[in-house]
C-alpha positions in Angstrom: 9.4 -16.2 10.7 6.3 -13.9 10.6 7.3 -12.1 13.8 10.9 -11.7 12.7 9.7 -10.1 9.5 7.5 -7.7 11.5 10.4 -6.8 13.8 12.7 -6.1 10.9 10.1 -3.9 9.2 9.2 -2.2 12.5 12.9 -1.4 13.2 13.6 -0.1 9.6 10.6 2.2 9.6 11.1 3.4 13.1 14.6 4.5 12.1 13.1 6.2 9.0 10.7 8.1 11.2 13.5 9.4 13.4 15.5 10.5 10.4 12.5 12.4 9.0 12.0 14.0 12.4 15.7 15.1 12.2 15.1 16.6 8.8 16.8 13.8 6.9 15.4 11.9 3.9 15.0 8.2 3.7 14.7 5.8 0.8 14.3 2.2 -0.1 17.9 1.9 -1.3 19.2 0.2 1.8 17.4 2.3 4.3 19.8 5.2 4.6 19.7 8.7 3.4 20.1 8.6 -0.4 19.8 12.3 -0.9 23.0 12.3 -2.8 21.6 10.4 -5.7 18.1 9.9 -7.2 16.5 6.8 -5.7 14.7 5.0 -8.5 12.1 3.7 -6.1 11.0 6.7 -4.1 12.0 9.8 -6.0 9.6 12.1 -7.9 6.4 10.4 -6.8 4.5 13.5 -5.8 4.1 16.8 -7.7 5.1 20.0 -5.9 1.5 21.2 -6.0 0.3 18.1 -4.3 2.6 18.3 -1.3 2.3 22.1 -1.0 1.2 22.9 2.5 2.1 19.5 4.0 4.8 19.3 6.7 8.2 18.6 5.3 8.6 15.7 7.7 5.6 13.9 6.1 7.3 14.1 2.7 10.7 13.1 4.1 9.2 10.0 5.8 7.7 8.7 2.6 9.1 5.3 1.6 6.5 4.6 -1.0 6.9 3.3 -4.6 3.9 5.2 -6.1 1.2 7.8 -5.4 -2.0 5.9 -4.8 -3.9 9.1 -4.0 -3.3 10.3 -7.5 -4.9 7.2 -9.0 -7.6 6.2 -6.5 -10.3 8.7 -7.7 -11.3 9.7 -4.2 -14.6 11.6 -3.8 -16.0 13.9 -1.1 -17.6 12.1 1.8 -15.8 8.8 1.4 -14.0 6.9 4.1 -10.4 6.0 3.1 -8.0 3.6 4.9 -4.2 3.7 4.2 -2.5 0.4 5.1 1.0 1.2 6.5 0.5 4.9 6.6 4.0 5.8 7.8 4.5 9.6 8.3 1.0 10.2 7.0 1.6 11.8 3.6 -1.0 9.7 1.7 -3.5 10.0 4.6 -3.2 13.8 4.6 -3.6 14.0 0.8 -6.6 11.7 1.0 -8.2 13.9 3.7 -8.0 16.8 1.3 -9.8 14.8 -1.4 -12.6 13.4 0.7 -13.2 16.8 2.4 -14.8 17.5 5.8 -17.7 15.1 5.2 -15.3 12.2 4.7 -12.6 10.6 6.8 -9.1 9.2 6.2 -7.7 6.5 8.5 -4.0 5.6 8.7 -2.9 2.3 10.1 0.7 1.6 11.1 2.4 -0.7 13.6 5.4 1.5 14.3 5.3 3.8 17.3 7.8 6.3 15.9 5.8 6.6 12.6 2.5 7.0 14.4 4.0 9.8 16.6 5.4 11.5 13.5 2.1 11.2 11.6 0.1 12.7 14.4 2.5 15.6 14.7 2.2 16.1 10.9 -1.6 16.0 11.2 -1.4 18.7 13.9 0.9 20.9 11.9 -1.2 20.5 8.8 -4.3 21.4 10.8 -6.3 18.5 9.4 -9.2 17.2 11.5 -10.8 14.5 9.4 -7.9 12.1 10.0 -7.3 9.3 12.6 -4.2 7.3 12.9 -4.6 3.8 14.3 -2.0 1.4 15.7 -2.0 -2.1 14.4 -0.8 -4.4 11.7 -2.3 -4.8 8.3 -3.1 -8.4 8.9 -5.5 -7.4 11.7 -7.3 -4.2 10.8 -8.9 -2.6 13.9 -12.0 -1.4 12.1 -15.5 -2.9 11.8 -16.8 -4.9 8.8 -18.0 -2.9 5.8 -16.8 0.5 7.2 -14.5 1.8 4.5 -15.1 3.0 0.9 -11.5 2.9 -0.5 -8.3 1.1 0.7 -5.0 2.6 -0.4 -1.4 1.5 0.4 2.0 2.6 -0.8 4.6 -0.1 -1.1 3.7 -1.9 2.2 1.7 -5.0 1.3 4.8 -6.6 -0.2 6.4 -6.4 3.3 3.6 -8.3 5.0 4.4 -11.8 6.1 0.9 -13.1 5.4 -0.5 -11.3 2.3 -3.5 -13.6 2.0 -4.6 -12.4 5.5 -4.1 -8.8 4.4 -6.3 -9.3 1.4 -9.0 -11.0 3.5 -8.9 -8.2 6.0 -9.1 -5.6 3.3 -12.1 -7.4 1.8 -13.8 -7.5 5.3 -13.6 -3.8 6.1 -14.6 -2.6 2.7 -18.2 -1.7 2.1 -20.0 -3.6 -0.7 -18.8 -2.0 -3.9 -15.7 -0.6 -2.1 -12.4 -0.3 -3.9 -8.9 -1.6 -3.3 -6.4 0.8 -5.0 -2.8 0.3 -3.9 0.7 1.0 -5.2 3.0 -2.0 -4.6 6.2 -3.6 -5.9 5.6 -6.7 -8.0 7.6 -9.2 -10.0 7.0 -10.1 -13.6 8.0 -13.6 -14.5 10.5 -15.9 -12.8 13.7 -14.5 -11.1 16.4 -16.9 -9.8 16.3 -17.1 -6.0 19.9 -16.0 -5.5 19.4 -13.0 -7.8 16.1 -12.1 -6.1 17.8 -12.0 -2.7 20.4 -9.7 -4.0 17.8 -7.3 -5.4 15.9 -7.4 -2.1 19.1 -6.4 -0.3 19.4 -3.5 -2.8 15.9 -2.2 -2.3 14.1 -3.1 0.9 10.9 -2.1 -0.8 11.0 -5.2 -3.1 11.4 -7.7 -0.3 8.5 -10.1 -0.5 7.1 -8.7 -3.7 4.5 -11.0 -5.3 4.6 -12.2 -8.8 1.9 -10.2 -10.6 -0.3 -13.3 -11.5 -0.1 -14.4 -7.9 -1.1 -11.0 -6.6 -4.3 -11.1 -8.8 -5.0 -14.7 -7.9 -4.9 -14.0 -4.2 -7.2 -11.0 -4.6 -9.7 -13.2 -6.3 -9.3 -15.8 -3.6 -10.2 -13.2 -1.0 -13.4 -12.4 -2.9 -12.4 -9.3 -5.0 -13.7 -8.8 -8.5 -11.8 -7.6 -11.6 -8.3 -7.3 -10.2 -6.0 -5.4 -12.6 -2.3 -4.5 -12.4 -0.9 -1.4 -14.2 2.9 -0.9 -14.1 3.9 2.6 -13.1 7.7 2.4 -12.9 9.9 -0.4 -14.2 13.3 -0.9 -12.5 16.2 -1.5 -14.8 19.5 -3.2 -14.1 21.2 0.2 -14.4 19.3 1.4 -11.3 21.0 -1.3 -9.3 24.5 -1.3 -10.9 26.4 0.4 -8.1 24.8 -1.7 -5.4 25.3 -5.0 -7.3 28.9 -4.2 -8.0 29.6 -3.4 -4.3 27.9 -6.7 -3.4 30.4 -8.5 -5.6 28.0 -9.3 -8.4 28.5 -8.6 -12.1 25.5 -6.5 -13.2 26.1 -7.3 -16.9 26.2 -11.1 -16.2 22.8 -11.1 -14.4 21.1 -8.3 -16.4 19.0 -10.8 -18.4 17.7 -12.3 -15.1 16.6 -9.0 -13.5 16.2 -6.2 -16.0 12.7 -5.0 -16.1 11.3 -7.8 -13.9 10.8 -5.7 -10.7 8.3 -2.8 -11.0 6.0 -0.5 -9.1 2.4 -1.1 -10.1 -1.0 0.3 -9.3 -3.3 -2.6 -8.3 -7.0 -2.2 -8.4 -9.9 -4.5 -7.4 -13.5 -4.2 -6.2 -15.5 -5.8 -3.5 -18.8 -7.0 -5.1 -21.8 -4.9 -4.6 -24.4 -6.2 -2.2 -26.8 -8.6 -3.9 -30.3 -7.2 -3.8 -32.7 -9.2 -1.7 -35.0 -11.4 -3.8 -38.7 -11.0 -3.0 -40.6 -14.2 -3.6 -44.3 -13.7 -4.3 -46.6 -15.7 -2.1 -48.0 -18.8 -3.9 -51.7 -18.8 -4.4 -53.7 -20.9 -2.0 -54.6 -24.2 -3.5 -55.7 -26.3 -0.6 -59.3 -27.6 -0.6 -61.7 -24.9 0.6 -59.0 -22.2 1.1 -60.2 -20.0 -1.7 -63.9 -20.4 -1.0 
């Protein structure tokens, strides 16, 4: 099952990269070009000033549900890792923020996306960036090598999210921050309805319930996990798709309305515990203090 999920994701995002290379937009609403209507998942995530100067293909290839770079409070000199970096938009934005003394890594498993991201890096003329091939369950970086981890609507697609959180914890430095955008579910949703919603928006496939997300972050060792909704999806957003799928949006509205949302998820790796210096005990053996 894990490998089949990876192959589906790899195929979908490979196709998205090819569309972006051809100058066509992509979206989560079924994987096609939704330029004819506003996609409630991926539209209006970046301000014009933010993406000014970035290659158009980097913007077109974005399949995110948020803007983690706007909320991650990146600082000059930091090392940033973007899990599932796609066409590279968040990596290039991060590279601007950390400056020449910092570095931004992008990790992706899709050859087409990596090729597109590297072309976008070259066009943008950004040198403090490196794109790595791999999956987010097995991050190809050393322990304690990253200050901040970001991700944009990718963790929900991972087959083994616990492994993702464990790997993120491993590569973060003590005191490092986990600051990602992801789709989450609030409360219970009937399985059949959830499957229909997942067909509507590929981005919500595999989304964790918000309390489960926080619990698994704690299980991995993170402190103070928080979840801040940034965009709540309403039944009206899915009305056309649900009708075309033979479902009555009004009949299922109560089960889905407002339960799927994009959220900014934060957590922190505990700072290193200072070494405790134990004073030597005074000598008390016979004759030792003579």
